[in-house]
C-alpha positions, -999 to 999 in steps of 0.1 A, spaced: 244 -152 91 261 -137 122 236 -137 150 248 -103 163 242 -87 128 208 -103 126 199 -90 161 210 -54 152 190 -56 120 159 -67 138 163 -39 163 166 -14 135 136 -28 117 116 -26 150 126 11 154 118 18 117 84 0 119 76 20 151 84 52 134 61 43 104 33 35 129 37 69 146 35 85 111 0 72 108 -11 94 137 -3 126 119 -28 144 97 -2 164 77 8 144 46 42 160 47 49 148 82 36 113 73 59 112 43 88 125 63 85 99 90 79 72 64 111 83 47 131 79 79 116 44 82 127 35 46 163 47 54 164 24 85 149 -5 65 175 -1 37 203 -3 63 188 -33 81 180 -52 49 215 -45 35 230 -60 67 210 -92 62 215 -93 25 178 -90 18 186 -72 -14 153 -77 -31 135 -58 -3 162 -33 0 158 -22 -37 121 -17 -32 127 4 0 152 26 -20 126 32 -48 99 38 -23 122 63 -5 128 81 -37 91 82 -44 84 97 -10 111 123 -14 97 133 -47 62 137 -32 77 158 -4 92 183 -27 68 183 -56 39 205 -46 18 200 -77 -18 190 -70 -23 178 -106 -28 141 -111 -6 138 -142 28 143 -124 19 119 -96 7 93 -121 39 96 -142 61 93 -111 41 62 -99 44 45 -133 82 52 -134 86 38 -99 64 8 -108 86 -1 -138 119 6 -120 108 -15 -91 99 -45 -112 129 -44 -135 156 -36 -108 139 -60 -83 140 -90 -107 176 -82 -117 188 -79 -81 170 -110 -70 184 -131 -98 220 -118 -96 226 -112 -59 199 -132 -40 202 -165 -59 168 -160 -75 150 -172 -43 112 -174 -48 104 -153 -17 126 -125 -31 96 -117 -54 74 -108 -25 87 -72 -22 86 -68 -60 49 -79 -61 41 -58 -30 55 -26 -45 42 -33 -80 6 -41 -70 4 -12 -46 17 13 -72 -8 -1 -97 -37 4 -73 -24 39 -65 -24 48 -102 -59 35 -107 -71 54 -76 -55 86 -89 -77 82 -120 -108 79 -99 -129 110 -91 -119 129 -60 -137 116 -29 -150 86 -47 -155 56 -24 -142 31 -49 -109 50 -51 -105 46 -13 -114 9 -16 -88 3 -43 -61 20 -21 -71 -2 9 -70 -34 -12 -37 -24 -26 -23 -17 8 -37 -50 21 -19 -70 -6 13 -49 -1 16 -55 37 7 -92 33 36 -96 9 60 -77 31 49 -97 62 56 -130 44 90 -116 32 99 -105 67 94 -141 79 116 -156 53 145 -131 57 142 -134 95 133 -97 100 105 -104 124 94 -68 132 87 -64 95 65 -95 96 47 -85 128 40 -48 120 29 -56 85 7 -84 98 -10 -59 121 -13 -34 92 -29 -62 71 -55 -67 99 -65 -30 100 -65 -27 62 -88 -57 60 -112 -41 85 -112 -9 64 -120 -28 32 -149 -45 50 -162 -12 62 -160 4 28 -178 -26 12 -206 -24 38 -209 14 32 -212 7 -6 -238 -19 0 -259 4 22 -256 31 -4 -268 8 -31 -297 -4 -10 -308 32 -4 -307 39 -41 -330 10 -49 -367 21 -55 -393 6 -32 -415 -22 -47 -450 -14 -59 -446 23 -57 -457 47 -85 -432 74 -94 -434 104 -116 -410 88 -140 -433 57 -143 -467 72 -153 -478 39 -169 -480 20 -136 -515 12 -125 -530 35 -99 -557 25 -74 -583 54 -75 -604 41 -47 
């Protein structure tokens, strides 16, 4: 691969990853999706330049998914779940075909496919959870953690090092979030446990000391 092309691709991925990081600072979901969409466009160009076609396909599908969410204002779960399922199936099918036909069926070409598929699956499950449910947030964070781990490994193998670095950092923060949620769930479960040797109204048969 031409070193100049590889250098330009790495500069582009650095810019794209920086934009995606900035997106995390916004509270507005539309702004987040807009910045992430710009990142996906840049990543598509960079991965096309380096012939990282497996990752490029997943970036295209994720871009389409983000654009749909930008313009579809429905708050109902059903449309979002349907779109997520379609993207999940398209990502797996097209990803495998592209990796086999154009990338020589390299084993690391399946990292982006796994990343997109696993995250989409966790998103679908989270959509089915009750609003505000902690377990739904936990699933999203676990899905994100697996997603960025796969992308980080892929970035190393295709020599797009900003992809590896930024996703590695994202994995670290996602792992911290998972630990915090698990600790929160544990504290909640401990608070729900009844104290030992206490008589409650619901347990009238427990012996009572009348002294």
